[in-house]
C-alpha positions in Angstrom: -2.8 -18.1 -2.8 -0.7 -19.3 -5.8 3.0 -19.4 -5.4 3.9 -17.8 -8.7 2.2 -15.8 -11.4 1.4 -17.4 -14.7 4.2 -17.3 -17.3 2.0 -16.2 -20.2 2.1 -12.5 -21.2 -1.0 -10.4 -21.0 0.3 -8.0 -23.6 0.3 -8.5 -27.3 3.6 -9.8 -28.9 4.2 -6.4 -30.4 6.5 -4.3 -28.3 6.1 -0.6 -29.0 9.0 1.7 -28.1 8.4 3.3 -24.7 10.1 6.2 -22.9 11.9 5.5 -19.7 9.1 6.9 -17.7 6.5 5.0 -19.6 8.4 1.7 -19.2 8.8 2.2 -15.5 5.1 3.0 -15.1 4.1 -0.1 -17.1 6.5 -2.3 -15.1 5.3 -0.9 -11.7 1.6 -1.4 -12.6 2.4 -5.0 -13.6 4.4 -5.5 -10.4 1.5 -4.2 -8.3 -0.9 -6.6 -10.1 1.4 -9.5 -9.4 1.7 -8.4 -5.7 -2.1 -8.3 -5.2 -2.7 -11.6 -7.0 0.3 -13.7 -5.8 2.0 -11.9 -2.9 5.3 -10.0 -2.6 7.6 -13.1 -3.1 6.2 -13.4 -6.7 7.3 -9.8 -7.6 10.5 -10.6 -9.5 12.1 -9.0 -12.5 11.3 -12.1 -14.7 7.7 -12.2 -13.6 7.2 -8.5 -14.4 9.1 -8.9 -17.7 6.8 -11.7 -18.8 3.7 -9.8 -17.7 4.5 -6.8 -19.9 6.1 -8.8 -22.8 9.6 -7.5 -22.2 12.9 -9.1 -21.5 14.4 -9.7 -18.1 17.4 -7.5 -19.2 15.1 -4.7 -20.2 13.3 -4.6 -16.8 16.7 -4.9 -15.0 18.0 -1.9 -16.9 15.2 0.3 -15.6 15.4 -0.9 -11.9 18.8 -2.5 -11.3 17.5 -5.3 -9.0 14.3 -6.9 -7.8 14.8 -5.1 -4.5 14.8 -1.7 -6.3 11.7 -2.7 -8.3 9.8 -3.6 -5.1 11.0 -0.3 -3.4 9.8 1.7 -6.5 6.5 -0.1 -6.4 6.1 0.6 -2.7 6.8 4.3 -3.3 4.2 4.4 -6.0 1.6 2.7 -3.9 2.4 4.9 -0.9 2.1 8.1 -2.9 -1.4 7.0 -4.0 -2.5 6.0 -0.5 -1.2 9.2 1.0 -3.1 11.3 -1.6 -6.2 9.3 -0.9 -5.9 9.8 2.9 -5.3 13.5 2.3 -8.4 13.9 0.2 -10.5 12.0 2.7 -9.3 14.1 5.6 -9.9 17.3 3.7 -13.4 16.1 2.9 -13.9 15.4 6.6 -12.9 19.0 7.4 -15.6 20.3 5.1 -18.4 17.9 5.7 -18.1 16.9 9.4 -17.9 13.3 8.1 -17.3 10.2 10.1 -13.7 9.2 10.8 -14.7 5.6 10.0 -14.2 6.6 6.3 -10.5 7.4 7.0 -10.2 4.1 8.8 -11.8 2.0 6.1 -9.8 3.7 3.4 -6.5 3.0 5.2 -7.4 -0.6 6.1 -8.5 -1.3 2.5 -5.3 0.1 1.1 -3.2 -2.2 3.3 -5.3 -5.3 3.0 -6.8 -5.2 -0.5 -4.0 -3.4 -2.3 -1.3 -5.5 -0.9 0.6 -2.9 1.2 0.5 -4.9 4.4 2.0 -8.0 2.7 4.6 -5.9 0.9 5.7 -4.0 4.0 5.9 -7.0 6.2 7.8 -8.9 3.5 10.3 -6.1 3.1 10.9 -6.0 6.9 11.4 -9.7 7.1 13.7 -9.6 4.1 15.9 -6.9 5.7 14.8 -4.3 3.1 14.2 -1.7 5.8 15.0 1.1 3.4 11.7 0.4 1.7 9.9 1.8 4.8 11.5 5.2 4.5 9.1 6.4 1.7 6.1 5.4 3.8 7.4 7.2 6.9 8.4 10.3 4.9 5.0 10.4 3.1 3.1 10.1 6.3 5.2 12.8 8.0 4.7 15.2 5.0 0.9 14.5 5.0 0.6 15.3 8.7 2.6 18.5 8.3 0.5 19.6 5.4 -2.8 18.9 7.1 -1.7 20.8 10.2 -4.1 21.0 13.1 -7.4 19.1 12.6 -10.0 20.5 14.9 -7.7 20.1 17.9 -7.1 16.4 17.1 -3.6 15.1 17.7 -2.9 14.2 14.0 0.4 12.4 14.7 -1.2 10.1 17.2 -4.1 9.5 14.9 -1.8 8.7 12.0 0.3 6.3 14.1 -2.8 4.5 15.3 -4.4 4.2 11.8 -1.2 3.1 10.0 0.0 0.5 12.6 -3.5 -0.9 13.1 -4.1 -1.1 9.3 -0.7 -2.8 8.8 -1.4 -5.4 11.6 -4.9 -6.0 10.5 -3.8 -6.6 6.9 -1.3 -9.2 8.0 -3.1 -11.2 10.6 -6.4 -9.4 11.5 -8.6 -12.0 9.8 -7.2 -15.1 11.7 -7.2 -13.3 15.1 -10.8 -12.1 14.7 -11.8 -15.6 13.7 -10.0 -17.1 16.7 -11.7 -14.7 19.0 -15.1 -15.2 17.3 -15.4 -11.5 16.5 -16.7 -9.9 13.3 -13.9 -9.2 10.8 -14.6 -5.4 11.0 -14.3 -5.2 14.8 -10.9 -3.5 14.8 -12.0 -0.9 12.3 -15.1 -0.1 14.3 -13.1 0.1 17.5 -10.4 2.3 16.1 -13.0 4.6 14.5 -14.7 5.0 17.9 -11.4 5.8 19.6 -10.6 8.4 17.0 -14.0 10.0 17.6 -13.2 10.2 21.3 -9.8 11.8 20.5 -11.5 14.4 18.4 -14.1 15.1 21.0 -17.1 13.8 19.0 
């Protein structure tokens, strides 16, 4: 993984006037791309400004600090992940689908979309407030879904989120050290969830 994003802008040199909402959305999408490509330490106001062909001061005006930028990015990513989880669970209710789909979706979000790296980095950096949106979103999702065929949704949510976070951070090296297939934790968790649901 590279240490820093390239300094070139991917936007044309023209800078159309944007509303506050449009500017924040553009900056957050750029921040997310930088996160996935280079890691959370590379998500800085300057890197985002260069990526969207704006000034450091302009991005600072909309977020106040790099920490606030990362928190806003985390909230955006969490909202998307929670919506996806909700849609998958609702589909499961209607089709009697396999809970492995829920596991894969959550694990992919944390690993491939950078959520695991972002959350662990925020914890180690002392930005614990950044976890609040994740916890609130998960709580709201569980409350909205209610009872799921007698399954203990809070326990299921805890298992999936913690396992996905841990797997996204260090699952690969541990599986390799134990000479296990990379997807072992996913398969094991899906099996446990089936048992919890009585399948």
